[in-house]
Chimera marker file (.cmm) of the C-alpha trace (Angstrom):
<marker_set name="trace">
<marker id="1" x="29.234" y="-63.468" z="-0.299" r="1" g="1" b="0" radius="0.5"/>
<marker id="2" x="28.262" y="-65.278" z="2.837" r="1" g="1" b="0" radius="0.5"/>
<marker id="3" x="27.674" y="-62.394" z="5.085" r="1" g="1" b="0" radius="0.5"/>
<marker id="4" x="24.813" y="-61.434" z="2.240" r="1" g="1" b="0" radius="0.5"/>
<marker id="5" x="23.348" y="-64.951" z="2.224" r="1" g="1" b="0" radius="0.5"/>
<marker id="6" x="21.848" y="-65.183" z="6.113" r="1" g="1" b="0" radius="0.5"/>
<marker id="7" x="22.889" y="-61.717" z="7.717" r="1" g="1" b="0" radius="0.5"/>
<marker id="8" x="21.050" y="-63.782" z="11.249" r="1" g="1" b="0" radius="0.5"/>
<marker id="9" x="24.793" y="-65.938" z="11.080" r="1" g="1" b="0" radius="0.5"/>
<marker id="10" x="26.838" y="-63.179" z="11.269" r="1" g="1" b="0" radius="0.5"/>
<marker id="11" x="29.010" y="-62.551" z="14.308" r="1" g="1" b="0" radius="0.5"/>
<marker id="12" x="29.022" y="-59.721" z="17.283" r="1" g="1" b="0" radius="0.5"/>
<marker id="13" x="31.539" y="-57.460" z="17.621" r="1" g="1" b="0" radius="0.5"/>
<marker id="14" x="32.661" y="-58.049" z="20.882" r="1" g="1" b="0" radius="0.5"/>
<marker id="15" x="35.522" y="-55.649" z="21.680" r="1" g="1" b="0" radius="0.5"/>
<marker id="16" x="36.335" y="-52.832" z="19.510" r="1" g="1" b="0" radius="0.5"/>
<marker id="17" x="40.318" y="-50.698" z="20.369" r="1" g="1" b="0" radius="0.5"/>
<marker id="18" x="42.064" y="-48.229" z="18.532" r="1" g="1" b="0" radius="0.5"/>
<marker id="19" x="45.254" y="-48.462" z="17.172" r="1" g="1" b="0" radius="0.5"/>
<marker id="20" x="48.332" y="-46.559" z="15.074" r="1" g="1" b="0" radius="0.5"/>
<marker id="21" x="46.581" y="-44.138" z="13.023" r="1" g="1" b="0" radius="0.5"/>
<marker id="22" x="43.016" y="-45.075" z="11.080" r="1" g="1" b="0" radius="0.5"/>
<marker id="23" x="43.316" y="-48.962" z="12.436" r="1" g="1" b="0" radius="0.5"/>
<marker id="24" x="41.316" y="-50.682" z="14.697" r="1" g="1" b="0" radius="0.5"/>
<marker id="25" x="41.298" y="-53.787" z="16.100" r="1" g="1" b="0" radius="0.5"/>
<marker id="26" x="37.830" y="-55.523" z="15.951" r="1" g="1" b="0" radius="0.5"/>
<marker id="27" x="37.165" y="-58.538" z="17.802" r="1" g="1" b="0" radius="0.5"/>
<marker id="28" x="34.072" y="-60.716" z="16.691" r="1" g="1" b="0" radius="0.5"/>
<marker id="29" x="31.897" y="-63.818" z="18.612" r="1" g="1" b="0" radius="0.5"/>
<marker id="30" x="33.162" y="-65.855" z="17.039" r="1" g="1" b="0" radius="0.5"/>
<marker id="31" x="37.044" y="-65.576" z="18.450" r="1" g="1" b="0" radius="0.5"/>
<marker id="32" x="38.507" y="-63.592" z="14.826" r="1" g="1" b="0" radius="0.5"/>
<marker id="33" x="39.933" y="-60.519" z="14.517" r="1" g="1" b="0" radius="0.5"/>
<marker id="34" x="40.122" y="-57.887" z="11.990" r="1" g="1" b="0" radius="0.5"/>
<marker id="35" x="42.240" y="-54.551" z="11.731" r="1" g="1" b="0" radius="0.5"/>
<marker id="36" x="40.316" y="-52.667" z="10.023" r="1" g="1" b="0" radius="0.5"/>
<marker id="37" x="41.488" y="-49.716" z="7.875" r="1" g="1" b="0" radius="0.5"/>
<marker id="38" x="39.134" y="-46.838" z="7.172" r="1" g="1" b="0" radius="0.5"/>
<marker id="39" x="41.562" y="-45.033" z="4.718" r="1" g="1" b="0" radius="0.5"/>
<marker id="40" x="40.777" y="-41.967" z="3.020" r="1" g="1" b="0" radius="0.5"/>
<marker id="41" x="37.195" y="-42.351" z="5.066" r="1" g="1" b="0" radius="0.5"/>
<marker id="42" x="38.690" y="-40.313" z="7.654" r="1" g="1" b="0" radius="0.5"/>
<marker id="43" x="39.037" y="-37.052" z="6.411" r="1" g="1" b="0" radius="0.5"/>
<marker id="44" x="34.823" y="-37.300" z="5.599" r="1" g="1" b="0" radius="0.5"/>
<marker id="45" x="33.458" y="-34.246" z="7.790" r="1" g="1" b="0" radius="0.5"/>
<marker id="46" x="32.257" y="-37.107" z="11.011" r="1" g="1" b="0" radius="0.5"/>
<marker id="47" x="35.293" y="-37.513" z="11.096" r="1" g="1" b="0" radius="0.5"/>
<marker id="48" x="37.218" y="-34.338" z="10.755" r="1" g="1" b="0" radius="0.5"/>
<marker id="49" x="34.678" y="-33.896" z="13.893" r="1" g="1" b="0" radius="0.5"/>
<marker id="50" x="36.033" y="-36.553" z="16.041" r="1" g="1" b="0" radius="0.5"/>
<marker id="51" x="39.586" y="-36.193" z="15.862" r="1" g="1" b="0" radius="0.5"/>
<marker id="52" x="39.000" y="-32.226" z="16.471" r="1" g="1" b="0" radius="0.5"/>
<marker id="53" x="37.719" y="-33.099" z="19.836" r="1" g="1" b="0" radius="0.5"/>
<marker id="54" x="39.802" y="-35.734" z="19.798" r="1" g="1" b="0" radius="0.5"/>
<marker id="55" x="37.361" y="-38.979" z="20.721" r="1" g="1" b="0" radius="0.5"/>
<marker id="56" x="39.253" y="-40.683" z="17.129" r="1" g="1" b="0" radius="0.5"/>
<marker id="57" x="39.932" y="-43.079" z="19.733" r="1" g="1" b="0" radius="0.5"/>
<marker id="58" x="37.541" y="-44.158" z="21.566" r="1" g="1" b="0" radius="0.5"/>
<marker id="59" x="34.781" y="-46.198" z="19.257" r="1" g="1" b="0" radius="0.5"/>
<marker id="60" x="32.736" y="-48.315" z="21.084" r="1" g="1" b="0" radius="0.5"/>
<marker id="61" x="30.489" y="-51.490" z="20.278" r="1" g="1" b="0" radius="0.5"/>
<marker id="62" x="26.868" y="-52.742" z="21.038" r="1" g="1" b="0" radius="0.5"/>
<marker id="63" x="27.741" y="-55.963" z="19.569" r="1" g="1" b="0" radius="0.5"/>
<marker id="64" x="25.790" y="-54.571" z="15.770" r="1" g="1" b="0" radius="0.5"/>
<marker id="65" x="28.315" y="-52.202" z="15.249" r="1" g="1" b="0" radius="0.5"/>
<marker id="66" x="31.805" y="-49.869" z="15.510" r="1" g="1" b="0" radius="0.5"/>
<marker id="67" x="30.171" y="-46.599" z="16.730" r="1" g="1" b="0" radius="0.5"/>
<marker id="68" x="31.595" y="-43.454" z="17.787" r="1" g="1" b="0" radius="0.5"/>
<marker id="69" x="28.851" y="-40.840" z="20.569" r="1" g="1" b="0" radius="0.5"/>
<marker id="70" x="27.095" y="-38.925" z="17.717" r="1" g="1" b="0" radius="0.5"/>
<marker id="71" x="29.010" y="-39.823" z="15.103" r="1" g="1" b="0" radius="0.5"/>
<marker id="72" x="29.032" y="-42.466" z="12.312" r="1" g="1" b="0" radius="0.5"/>
<marker id="73" x="29.119" y="-45.962" z="12.566" r="1" g="1" b="0" radius="0.5"/>
<marker id="74" x="29.986" y="-49.484" z="10.885" r="1" g="1" b="0" radius="0.5"/>
<marker id="75" x="27.646" y="-52.623" z="10.810" r="1" g="1" b="0" radius="0.5"/>
<marker id="76" x="28.921" y="-56.105" z="11.045" r="1" g="1" b="0" radius="0.5"/>
<marker id="77" x="27.777" y="-56.072" z="7.558" r="1" g="1" b="0" radius="0.5"/>
<marker id="78" x="29.079" y="-52.807" z="6.502" r="1" g="1" b="0" radius="0.5"/>
<marker id="79" x="32.364" y="-53.648" z="7.994" r="1" g="1" b="0" radius="0.5"/>
<marker id="80" x="32.710" y="-57.394" z="6.116" r="1" g="1" b="0" radius="0.5"/>
<marker id="81" x="31.985" y="-55.082" z="2.853" r="1" g="1" b="0" radius="0.5"/>
<marker id="82" x="34.258" y="-52.576" z="3.464" r="1" g="1" b="0" radius="0.5"/>
<marker id="83" x="36.789" y="-55.299" z="3.749" r="1" g="1" b="0" radius="0.5"/>
<marker id="84" x="35.906" y="-56.979" z="0.516" r="1" g="1" b="0" radius="0.5"/>
<marker id="85" x="36.795" y="-54.170" z="-1.527" r="1" g="1" b="0" radius="0.5"/>
<marker id="86" x="40.048" y="-53.555" z="-0.263" r="1" g="1" b="0" radius="0.5"/>
<marker id="87" x="40.902" y="-57.083" z="-2.434" r="1" g="1" b="0" radius="0.5"/>
<link id1="1" id2="2" r="1" g="1" b="0" radius="0.2"/>
<link id1="2" id2="3" r="1" g="1" b="0" radius="0.2"/>
<link id1="3" id2="4" r="1" g="1" b="0" radius="0.2"/>
<link id1="4" id2="5" r="1" g="1" b="0" radius="0.2"/>
<link id1="5" id2="6" r="1" g="1" b="0" radius="0.2"/>
<link id1="6" id2="7" r="1" g="1" b="0" radius="0.2"/>
<link id1="7" id2="8" r="1" g="1" b="0" radius="0.2"/>
<link id1="8" id2="9" r="1" g="1" b="0" radius="0.2"/>
<link id1="9" id2="10" r="1" g="1" b="0" radius="0.2"/>
<link id1="10" id2="11" r="1" g="1" b="0" radius="0.2"/>
<link id1="11" id2="12" r="1" g="1" b="0" radius="0.2"/>
<link id1="12" id2="13" r="1" g="1" b="0" radius="0.2"/>
<link id1="13" id2="14" r="1" g="1" b="0" radius="0.2"/>
<link id1="14" id2="15" r="1" g="1" b="0" radius="0.2"/>
<link id1="15" id2="16" r="1" g="1" b="0" radius="0.2"/>
<link id1="16" id2="17" r="1" g="1" b="0" radius="0.2"/>
<link id1="17" id2="18" r="1" g="1" b="0" radius="0.2"/>
<link id1="18" id2="19" r="1" g="1" b="0" radius="0.2"/>
<link id1="19" id2="20" r="1" g="1" b="0" radius="0.2"/>
<link id1="20" id2="21" r="1" g="1" b="0" radius="0.2"/>
<link id1="21" id2="22" r="1" g="1" b="0" radius="0.2"/>
<link id1="22" id2="23" r="1" g="1" b="0" radius="0.2"/>
<link id1="23" id2="24" r="1" g="1" b="0" radius="0.2"/>
<link id1="24" id2="25" r="1" g="1" b="0" radius="0.2"/>
<link id1="25" id2="26" r="1" g="1" b="0" radius="0.2"/>
<link id1="26" id2="27" r="1" g="1" b="0" radius="0.2"/>
<link id1="27" id2="28" r="1" g="1" b="0" radius="0.2"/>
<link id1="28" id2="29" r="1" g="1" b="0" radius="0.2"/>
<link id1="29" id2="30" r="1" g="1" b="0" radius="0.2"/>
<link id1="30" id2="31" r="1" g="1" b="0" radius="0.2"/>
<link id1="31" id2="32" r="1" g="1" b="0" radius="0.2"/>
<link id1="32" id2="33" r="1" g="1" b="0" radius="0.2"/>
<link id1="33" id2="34" r="1" g="1" b="0" radius="0.2"/>
<link id1="34" id2="35" r="1" g="1" b="0" radius="0.2"/>
<link id1="35" id2="36" r="1" g="1" b="0" radius="0.2"/>
<link id1="36" id2="37" r="1" g="1" b="0" radius="0.2"/>
<link id1="37" id2="38" r="1" g="1" b="0" radius="0.2"/>
<link id1="38" id2="39" r="1" g="1" b="0" radius="0.2"/>
<link id1="39" id2="40" r="1" g="1" b="0" radius="0.2"/>
<link id1="40" id2="41" r="1" g="1" b="0" radius="0.2"/>
<link id1="41" id2="42" r="1" g="1" b="0" radius="0.2"/>
<link id1="42" id2="43" r="1" g="1" b="0" radius="0.2"/>
<link id1="43" id2="44" r="1" g="1" b="0" radius="0.2"/>
<link id1="44" id2="45" r="1" g="1" b="0" radius="0.2"/>
<link id1="45" id2="46" r="1" g="1" b="0" radius="0.2"/>
<link id1="46" id2="47" r="1" g="1" b="0" radius="0.2"/>
<link id1="47" id2="48" r="1" g="1" b="0" radius="0.2"/>
<link id1="48" id2="49" r="1" g="1" b="0" radius="0.2"/>
<link id1="49" id2="50" r="1" g="1" b="0" radius="0.2"/>
<link id1="50" id2="51" r="1" g="1" b="0" radius="0.2"/>
<link id1="51" id2="52" r="1" g="1" b="0" radius="0.2"/>
<link id1="52" id2="53" r="1" g="1" b="0" radius="0.2"/>
<link id1="53" id2="54" r="1" g="1" b="0" radius="0.2"/>
<link id1="54" id2="55" r="1" g="1" b="0" radius="0.2"/>
<link id1="55" id2="56" r="1" g="1" b="0" radius="0.2"/>
<link id1="56" id2="57" r="1" g="1" b="0" radius="0.2"/>
<link id1="57" id2="58" r="1" g="1" b="0" radius="0.2"/>
<link id1="58" id2="59" r="1" g="1" b="0" radius="0.2"/>
<link id1="59" id2="60" r="1" g="1" b="0" radius="0.2"/>
<link id1="60" id2="61" r="1" g="1" b="0" radius="0.2"/>
<link id1="61" id2="62" r="1" g="1" b="0" radius="0.2"/>
<link id1="62" id2="63" r="1" g="1" b="0" radius="0.2"/>
<link id1="63" id2="64" r="1" g="1" b="0" radius="0.2"/>
<link id1="64" id2="65" r="1" g="1" b="0" radius="0.2"/>
<link id1="65" id2="66" r="1" g="1" b="0" radius="0.2"/>
<link id1="66" id2="67" r="1" g="1" b="0" radius="0.2"/>
<link id1="67" id2="68" r="1" g="1" b="0" radius="0.2"/>
<link id1="68" id2="69" r="1" g="1" b="0" radius="0.2"/>
<link id1="69" id2="70" r="1" g="1" b="0" radius="0.2"/>
<link id1="70" id2="71" r="1" g="1" b="0" radius="0.2"/>
<link id1="71" id2="72" r="1" g="1" b="0" radius="0.2"/>
<link id1="72" id2="73" r="1" g="1" b="0" radius="0.2"/>
<link id1="73" id2="74" r="1" g="1" b="0" radius="0.2"/>
<link id1="74" id2="75" r="1" g="1" b="0" radius="0.2"/>
<link id1="75" id2="76" r="1" g="1" b="0" radius="0.2"/>
<link id1="76" id2="77" r="1" g="1" b="0" radius="0.2"/>
<link id1="77" id2="78" r="1" g="1" b="0" radius="0.2"/>
<link id1="78" id2="79" r="1" g="1" b="0" radius="0.2"/>
<link id1="79" id2="80" r="1" g="1" b="0" radius="0.2"/>
<link id1="80" id2="81" r="1" g="1" b="0" radius="0.2"/>
<link id1="81" id2="82" r="1" g="1" b="0" radius="0.2"/>
<link id1="82" id2="83" r="1" g="1" b="0" radius="0.2"/>
<link id1="83" id2="84" r="1" g="1" b="0" radius="0.2"/>
<link id1="84" id2="85" r="1" g="1" b="0" radius="0.2"/>
<link id1="85" id2="86" r="1" g="1" b="0" radius="0.2"/>
<link id1="86" id2="87" r="1" g="1" b="0" radius="0.2"/>
</marker_set>
């Protein structure tokens, strides 16, 4: 897969926003956007805690990953792998 060939060429995450349900809009530095659906992952304990504390719709980014304070995170590479699994 292309992102596995040269991980240094991965785009940065410029912004992330919560959409309905388990879906997030991830905007990349190359101008592309990803609609990331977490699906069954939202039933994991770390996400259940975020939902319970009403923090699930407040993800953040440091450019290299999408994350929640004191919660789970996804690097750009992990996001691409999640997308590849859904095909």
